[in-house]
matplotlib code that plots the C-alpha trace (Angstrom):
import matplotlib.pyplot as plt

x = [0.0, 1.3, -1.1, 0.5, -2.2, 0.4, 1.1, -2.4, -2.6, -2.5, -5.4, -7.4, -6.9, -7.9, -11.0, -12.0, -15.4, -15.9, -15.6, -19.3, -18.8, -21.3, -23.4, -23.9, -24.0, -25.1, -24.2, -20.7, -20.5, -19.2, -18.0, -15.7, -14.1, -13.6, -11.9, -9.7, -8.6, -7.9, -4.2, -1.2, 0.0, -2.8, -2.9, -5.9, -4.3, -4.1, -7.7, -8.6, -6.3, -8.3, -11.4, -9.6, -8.2, -11.8, -11.9, -9.2, -11.1, -12.3, -15.9, -14.8, -13.0, -16.0, -19.3, -19.1, -18.6, -21.9, -24.1, -22.7, -21.7, -22.4, -26.1, -26.2, -26.2, -22.5, -21.4, -22.0, -21.0, -18.1, -15.9, -17.1, -20.8, -20.5, -18.9, -21.7, -19.3, -21.6, -24.4, -23.1, -25.3, -28.4, -27.3, -26.6, -30.1, -32.0, -33.2, -31.4, -33.1, -32.5, -30.1, -27.6, -24.2, -22.9, -25.7, -24.8, -21.1, -21.6, -24.2, -21.8, -18.7, -20.5, -21.8, -18.4, -16.8, -19.3, -18.8, -15.0, -15.5, -17.7, -15.2, -12.4, -14.2, -15.0, -11.5, -9.9, -12.1, -11.1, -7.5, -6.1, -4.4, -3.3, -3.0, -6.6, -6.0, -4.6, -7.4, -10.1, -8.6, -8.7, -12.3, -13.1, -11.5, -13.6, -16.7, -16.1, -15.6, -18.7, -20.8, -19.4, -20.5, -23.9, -24.3, -23.6, -26.0, -28.9, -28.4, -28.6, -31.3, -33.2, -34.3, -31.6, -30.7, -28.6, -26.3, -26.4, -30.3, -31.5, -29.9, -33.1, -35.2, -34.8, -34.7, -36.3, -33.8, -34.3, -32.9, -30.0, -29.2, -29.4, -26.8, -24.6, -25.0, -24.0, -21.0, -19.8, -20.4, -18.5, -15.7, -15.6, -15.0, -11.9, -10.3, -7.3, -7.1, -5.3, -2.3, -1.9, -1.2, 2.3, 3.4, 3.3, -0.4, -1.6, -4.7, -6.4, -9.8, -9.6, -12.0, -12.4, -13.3, -16.0, -17.3, -17.4, -19.1, -21.7, -22.3, -23.0, -25.3, -27.2, -27.6, -29.2, -31.5, -32.3, -31.2, -30.0, -28.9, -27.0, -25.4, -24.4, -23.0, -21.0, -19.6, -18.6, -16.7, -14.5, -14.1, -13.2, -10.7, -7.8, -6.9, -8.1, -8.3, -8.6, -5.7, -4.7, -4.9, -8.0, -6.2, -3.7, -6.4, -6.1, -2.3, 0.1, 1.5, -1.7, -2.5, -3.4, -2.9, -4.6, -7.9, -8.0, -10.4, -10.6, -9.3, -8.7, -5.0, -3.0, 0.7, 3.3, 7.1, 6.6, 3.5, 1.1, -2.3, -4.4, -8.0, -7.6, -7.9, -9.7, -7.5, -7.3, -11.1, -11.5, -8.3, -8.3, -9.4, -6.8, -4.0, -3.9, -7.4, -10.8, -12.5, -15.5, -17.3, -16.8, -17.9, -21.3, -22.1, -24.5, -21.7, -19.5, -22.4, -22.8, -19.1, -19.3, -22.5, -20.9, -17.8, -16.0, -12.9, -10.7, -12.8, -13.8, -10.2, -9.2, -12.0, -12.1, -9.5, -10.0, -8.5, -5.2, -4.5, -1.3, -1.8, 0.0, 2.7, 3.5, 1.4, -0.2, -3.5, -4.2, -6.2, -8.8, -9.8, -13.0, -14.8, -14.9, -13.9, -12.4, -12.4, -9.2, -9.8, -9.1, -5.9, -2.7, 0.5, 2.9, 1.6, -0.6, -2.9, -1.4, -4.0, -2.7, -3.1, -1.1, -3.9, -5.4, -9.3, -10.7, -13.8, -14.5, -12.5, -12.8, -14.5, -17.5, -17.7, -18.0, -20.8, -22.6, -22.5, -23.8, -26.8, -27.5, -27.2, -29.7, -32.3, -31.7, -31.9, -28.2, -25.3, -25.0, -23.0, -19.6, -18.9, -20.2, -18.1, -15.0, -15.3, -16.1, -13.3, -10.7, -11.7, -12.0, -15.8, -17.7, -19.4, -23.1, -24.5, -27.7, -27.4, -30.5, -30.7, -30.2, -27.0, -25.6, -26.7, -25.1, -21.9, -21.9, -22.2, -19.2, -17.0, -17.5, -18.0, -16.8, -16.4, -19.2, -22.0, -23.9, -26.6, -27.4, -27.5, -29.9, -32.2, -32.1, -32.7, -35.6, -33.8, -33.4, -36.5, -35.9, -32.1, -32.5, -35.2, -32.7, -30.4, -33.1, -33.8, -36.8, -36.6, -39.6, -40.8, -41.5, -39.0, -35.7, -35.1, -33.7, -31.8, -33.5, -32.4, -30.1, -31.9, -29.3, -29.9, -33.7, -33.1, -31.0, -33.5, -36.9, -38.6, -36.7, -38.9, -38.0, -38.1, -41.2, -41.2, -38.7]
y = [0.0, 3.4, 5.9, 6.6, 6.5, 6.7, 10.3, 11.6, 11.4, 15.1, 15.2, 13.0, 15.1, 18.2, 16.6, 15.4, 17.0, 15.5, 12.0, 11.8, 11.0, 8.6, 11.5, 12.9, 10.3, 12.5, 16.2, 16.0, 19.0, 21.1, 24.8, 24.3, 21.3, 23.1, 26.0, 23.5, 22.0, 25.3, 25.2, 25.2, 22.1, 20.1, 19.7, 18.8, 15.5, 14.6, 15.5, 13.1, 10.5, 10.7, 9.5, 6.5, 5.8, 5.3, 2.1, 0.5, 1.0, -1.7, -2.0, -3.3, -6.2, -7.4, -5.5, -5.5, -9.3, -9.7, -7.7, -8.9, -12.6, -14.1, -13.1, -14.8, -18.4, -18.1, -18.2, -19.1, -17.1, -19.5, -19.1, -21.0, -21.5, -19.4, -16.5, -14.4, -11.8, -9.2, -9.7, -12.0, -14.9, -12.9, -11.7, -15.3, -16.4, -13.4, -12.5, -9.1, -5.9, -2.2, -2.5, -4.7, -3.1, -4.0, -2.0, 1.1, 0.6, 0.6, 3.4, 5.5, 4.9, 5.4, 8.7, 9.6, 8.9, 10.9, 13.8, 13.6, 13.3, 16.5, 18.3, 17.3, 18.4, 21.9, 22.2, 21.3, 23.6, 26.6, 25.8, 27.7, 25.0, 26.3, 22.9, 22.4, 18.8, 17.9, 19.7, 18.2, 14.7, 15.0, 16.2, 13.4, 10.8, 12.3, 12.1, 8.5, 7.7, 9.6, 7.8, 4.4, 5.1, 6.3, 3.2, 1.0, 2.9, 2.8, -0.9, -1.5, 0.9, 2.1, 5.7, 7.5, 11.0, 13.0, 15.1, 18.2, 18.2, 17.3, 15.1, 14.1, 13.3, 10.2, 11.0, 8.7, 6.1, 7.4, 10.7, 9.0, 7.0, 10.3, 11.8, 8.7, 8.8, 12.5, 12.1, 9.2, 10.9, 13.9, 11.7, 9.8, 13.2, 14.1, 11.0, 9.5, 6.1, 3.6, 3.6, 7.3, 7.2, 7.4, 4.2, 6.1, 6.8, 3.3, 2.4, 5.8, 6.0, 6.0, 6.6, 2.9, 2.5, 5.2, 3.6, 0.1, 1.2, 3.2, 0.1, -1.7, 1.1, 1.0, -2.8, -2.3, 0.4, -2.0, 0.5, -2.2, -0.2, 2.2, -0.7, -2.5, 0.6, 1.6, -2.0, -1.8, 1.4, -0.4, -3.5, -1.4, 0.8, -1.8, -1.1, -4.4, -8.1, -11.4, -12.7, -16.1, -17.9, -17.4, -18.6, -15.8, -12.9, -12.4, -12.6, -9.7, -10.6, -9.4, -6.3, -3.4, -5.8, -6.3, -7.4, -4.8, -1.9, -0.6, -2.1, -1.0, -0.3, -1.9, -2.1, 0.5, 0.3, -2.2, -4.0, -1.2, -0.7, -2.2, -3.1, -3.4, -7.1, -8.2, -11.3, -12.0, -12.1, -14.6, -16.7, -20.3, -20.5, -22.1, -21.3, -17.7, -16.1, -15.8, -18.0, -15.9, -15.8, -19.4, -20.9, -22.6, -26.2, -24.6, -22.8, -25.9, -27.8, -25.2, -25.3, -29.1, -29.2, -26.9, -29.0, -25.8, -27.1, -24.2, -21.5, -23.8, -24.5, -20.9, -19.7, -22.3, -23.4, -27.0, -28.6, -30.3, -28.8, -27.2, -23.7, -22.2, -20.6, -23.9, -23.2, -26.3, -26.0, -27.8, -31.0, -30.3, -26.6, -25.6, -24.9, -27.2, -24.4, -21.0, -18.0, -18.2, -14.9, -13.3, -15.2, -13.1, -15.0, -12.4, -11.7, -14.6, -13.6, -10.1, -7.4, -5.1, -6.9, -6.2, -7.4, -5.3, -5.8, -6.1, -4.0, -4.1, -6.3, -6.9, -10.3, -8.6, -6.1, -9.0, -10.5, -7.2, -6.9, -10.4, -9.8, -6.5, -8.1, -10.9, -8.2, -6.5, -9.6, -9.3, -11.7, -12.6, -15.8, -14.3, -12.2, -15.0, -17.7, -15.5, -15.8, -19.5, -20.4, -19.1, -21.8, -24.5, -24.8, -25.5, -22.7, -22.1, -21.3, -19.8, -18.7, -18.2, -15.4, -18.1, -19.2, -15.7, -15.3, -18.6, -17.5, -14.3, -16.4, -18.6, -16.0, -13.4, -15.5, -13.7, -10.4, -8.8, -8.8, -12.0, -10.7, -7.7, -10.0, -12.3, -9.4, -7.5, -10.7, -11.9, -15.1, -14.4, -16.0, -19.4, -19.3, -18.6, -21.3, -23.9, -22.7, -23.2, -19.5, -17.4, -14.4, -12.2, -10.6, -6.9, -6.7, -8.3, -6.6, -3.7, -3.3, -1.3, 2.2, 1.9, 2.4, 4.9, 7.1, 7.1, 8.0, 11.0, 11.9, 10.6, 12.3, 9.9, 7.0, 3.3, 0.6, -1.8, -4.7, -3.3]
z = [0.0, -0.9, 0.9, 4.1, 6.7, 9.5, 8.5, 9.3, 13.1, 13.3, 10.9, 13.1, 16.1, 14.3, 13.0, 16.4, 16.1, 12.7, 14.2, 15.2, 18.8, 20.5, 21.6, 18.1, 15.3, 12.4, 13.1, 11.9, 9.5, 12.3, 11.8, 14.7, 13.1, 9.8, 11.7, 13.6, 10.3, 8.7, 9.3, 7.1, 8.9, 7.3, 3.5, 1.4, 0.6, 4.3, 4.7, 2.0, 3.4, 6.7, 4.8, 3.5, 7.0, 8.3, 6.2, 8.4, 11.6, 14.0, 12.9, 9.5, 11.4, 13.4, 13.1, 9.3, 9.3, 11.2, 8.9, 5.6, 5.9, 9.3, 8.9, 5.4, 4.3, 3.5, 7.0, 10.7, 13.8, 14.6, 17.6, 20.7, 21.4, 24.5, 22.8, 21.3, 19.8, 21.3, 18.8, 16.2, 17.5, 17.0, 13.6, 12.7, 13.9, 12.4, 15.9, 16.2, 17.3, 17.0, 20.0, 18.1, 18.5, 15.1, 13.4, 15.5, 14.8, 11.1, 11.1, 13.1, 11.0, 7.7, 8.8, 10.3, 7.0, 5.0, 7.3, 6.8, 3.0, 2.9, 5.1, 2.9, -0.2, 1.3, 2.7, -0.7, -2.6, -0.4, 0.3, -2.6, -4.6, -7.9, -9.7, -10.7, -11.9, -8.5, -6.6, -8.7, -8.3, -4.5, -4.5, -6.8, -4.4, -1.5, -3.6, -4.4, -0.8, 0.2, -2.4, -1.2, 2.4, 1.3, -0.8, 2.2, 4.3, 1.7, 1.1, 4.8, 6.1, 3.0, 3.5, 5.5, 6.4, 4.0, 6.1, 3.9, 3.9, 7.4, 10.0, 11.7, 8.6, 6.7, 2.9, 0.4, -0.9, -4.4, -3.3, -1.6, -4.8, -6.8, -4.5, -4.9, -8.7, -8.8, -6.6, -8.8, -12.1, -10.7, -9.7, -13.1, -14.8, -12.8, -11.5, -13.4, -14.8, -12.6, -14.9, -14.6, -10.8, -9.6, -7.8, -4.5, -5.0, -5.9, -4.0, -4.4, -6.1, -9.9, -12.8, -13.1, -9.4, -9.7, -12.9, -11.3, -8.2, -10.3, -12.4, -9.1, -7.9, -11.1, -10.7, -7.3, -8.8, -11.7, -14.2, -16.4, -19.5, -17.3, -15.4, -18.6, -20.2, -17.1, -16.6, -20.3, -19.7, -17.1, -19.3, -22.4, -20.5, -20.9, -17.2, -15.8, -16.3, -14.4, -12.4, -13.9, -10.6, -8.5, -5.4, -5.4, -5.3, -1.5, -1.3, -1.0, -4.5, -6.2, -4.1, -6.5, -9.3, -12.7, -11.1, -8.4, -8.9, -5.4, -2.2, 1.4, 1.7, 4.6, 3.6, 4.1, 4.3, 7.1, 8.4, 9.1, 10.8, 8.1, 8.8, 12.6, 13.6, 10.4, 10.1, 13.8, 14.3, 11.5, 12.0, 13.0, 16.6, 18.9, 16.4, 15.2, 15.7, 17.2, 14.8, 13.8, 10.5, 9.5, 6.2, 6.5, 5.4, 3.0, 1.2, 1.2, -0.4, -3.0, -4.0, -4.2, -6.2, -8.8, -8.9, -8.0, -6.2, -7.1, -5.5, -2.7, -1.7, -2.1, 0.1, 2.9, 5.4, 6.4, 9.5, 9.0, 5.6, 4.6, 3.2, 0.2, 2.4, 4.2, 7.3, 8.6, 10.2, 13.5, 13.1, 15.8, 15.8, 17.4, 14.2, 11.1, 8.5, 8.4, 6.0, 3.9, 2.2, 5.5, 6.1, 6.6, 5.9, 7.2, 10.6, 11.6, 14.5, 15.2, 15.8, 13.2, 9.9, 6.7, 4.5, 1.8, 1.7, -1.8, -2.2, -6.1, -8.5, -12.1, -11.9, -10.2, -13.1, -15.5, -13.4, -13.2, -17.0, -17.3, -15.0, -16.8, -20.2, -19.2, -18.3, -21.6, -23.7, -24.7, -24.4, -20.7, -21.5, -22.5, -19.4, -17.1, -18.8, -18.5, -14.8, -15.0, -17.3, -14.9, -12.4, -15.0, -15.0, -18.3, -20.2, -19.8, -23.3, -22.2, -18.5, -16.4, -13.9, -11.1, -12.9, -12.7, -9.0, -8.2, -9.9, -7.8, -4.6, -5.4, -6.9, -4.2, -1.1, 2.0, 0.1, 2.0, -0.6, 0.0, 2.4, 0.1, -2.9, -1.2, -0.3, -3.7, -5.6, -3.5, -2.5, 1.2, 2.5, 0.8, 1.5, 5.2, 5.4, 4.1, 6.8, 9.4, 9.9, 9.5, 7.2, 7.8, 4.6, 5.1, 7.9, 7.3, 3.9, 6.0, 9.2, 12.0, 12.7, 15.8, 19.0, 20.2, 17.2, 17.8, 21.4, 20.2, 17.4, 18.5, 15.6, 13.2, 12.0, 12.4, 9.7, 9.7, 12.0, 14.6]

ax = plt.figure().add_subplot(projection="3d")
ax.plot(x, y, z, "-o")
ax.set_aspect("equal")
plt.show()
């Protein structure tokens, strides 16, 4: 990783009020904070770096696992039966309430990040930079990050407050999506291609990252032509491709590589902060981790039913196996399987991981194009089969929508999209039933607004069923 998060401690202290402390989750656009940051000692680039830095914070190592994978049919809570992981047990069982701490953690950090992004945009616009290309690039990066956080919010909670409109009133999700689209279109117009960045800046948001995220946003909105066209923009840019070996995708050797479109940066000159404890929380219990977020039997069965040995063995750690780096897994860990995509070779169970976390990669863009093409009556097979051919699976001449959805599951397992895919495609109720859990239609499509937020802003409405 080239972006030096370790150099922004001063930035964090100056934006203390922007951090959305526990007593004020949404009101982060603080004049005091802007004045505190108005110093020659803090550059616009450091301000933007501070937004990236939020992606490495603790909630992404634990709370995020709960609401993206543990809750889904891909994973079980793991760890020991007596260790609830605060609320991972109730998320796993679909018995969570508005008091679930993981929901509050993610609500808070997403709004904190949005506030920092907006502050960075305003600060950069008014700083007096004379290099317009550099200034616009920094603003574009911040807009990309703001859009990413609003996208996570709207997928999770539906209608949500827009900070710049009213912090107590939930805006229609259509308005939130319109804001996301505008930020990403603005970013696309000013961000460089990946190949245009200097090596020291690898990992920053690019034109391709904004296009890929927008293609995904359009997919969630079912704007199929827009999604198809935007995915094609990424594919035709000649900036990206598939790694030859699927199993290498989560190793240091492929960080910021040909398949990487956007990933959370963790590596500096030495092992750096990374996503705090991301590998540790998911590591093999009794050997180098806590053992949370473990692959489910249902996921294993899905790999086996598809004959998908390559992705299965790159995704799941089995007891007694020898990993690619020579590490031998103990034969009797507490859980039957573990998440290999979270495995860090260099630092084992250390709390500060060196592992970059892939957020968007080229294979997903191909699958987005395939799904959009299916809805448009176009060629859905070619992009789908590019993904399948890499892992030696036979081509599907006329893929169904279910074929494409199944491919997303196996290709992107443990990449934090499964729950949202189940909800958006209408598969959640049946998938949870197979797993012995009850998905309540009209309720579980959205998470509840955190109880602490409603206590602070009682005029804010709650989602149905909570």
